[in-house]
N, C-alpha and C positions, 0 to 999 in steps of 0.2 A: 364564202356564200357564193354563193354561182349565179350569175344575170345573164339570160338569155334576148340576142336584141338584134335586130337588123341594124347594120352600120352608118348607115346613112340610109335615115328614118322616112326623110321628103321623100325620096322615092322606096323605100322600103326594100331595100337590095343591101346582100353581105350578111348573111347572119351569121353573130358572132358569137362566143362565149367568154364571158369576163369575171373574173374571180377579184375577189375583195377579200384582205386578208387583217382588215385593220375596223373594223366595224361598221360601212357603209362609208367612209372618210374617201376610199380614194379605190378606185380598178386597179388595180396594180401588173394583172395580163388578160389579155386579148387573144381569141385567136376563132380568124374565121375558117365557117364551118360551109356555110354553100353561098357560092357571089349573086348569084340568081333572087328575082323576085320573092319575096317571102311574107311569111303572112302570119298571126299571135302564133306563139312558143310557147314552150313550159319545159321547165327542169327537172327533174330527178335524179337522184345517186339510189342505185341499183342494190342489190347484196352482195355481187361482186367487185362494190366500192369502185364499179365508173360507173360516170354518169353518163345520163339522158338525155339528148333534146328532142321533143317531138313541137312539129313544127308544118301549117300550111306551106305550100309554092306553087309558085306560076309556071311553067315555062314560056321565055319568047312569044310575043304575039298574039300570047291571049287576051282576055279582058284586063281592063286596065285592075289596076292592084286593088283599089276599093270594091271592086265582085270579090266574090267568097275563092278561094283558093280551087287548084284543080287536082291538086294531090299534097298529100300528109308524106312526109316523110318524117326518118327516126336518124338522128347522130347518136353513136355512141364513142363516148374516150375517157380516157383517164386521168388523174390529176396532176401526172409529166408530162403527158402532150401539153395540155393548157397552158402549164407551167414554164414550158420550154423554150429558149434562148435561141433566136433564130439569128 
């Protein structure tokens, strides 16, 4: 199971993808998708078995994150990228 979330929820920055392999008890893998300000996100498994994350984003200097995002981004990656050990 996959989860997309800001790694710093207080400031809503650092959109991250996380993976659990044990029924949601632990999140074993995490990879940074975007370092900037982010809003809500959604995850989808695409027909080619890659993972897609659609999320709202804001550029530096824009309205505070409590306002609507000024852009929508889409990140696409595979399972190997998410589980790669760095």
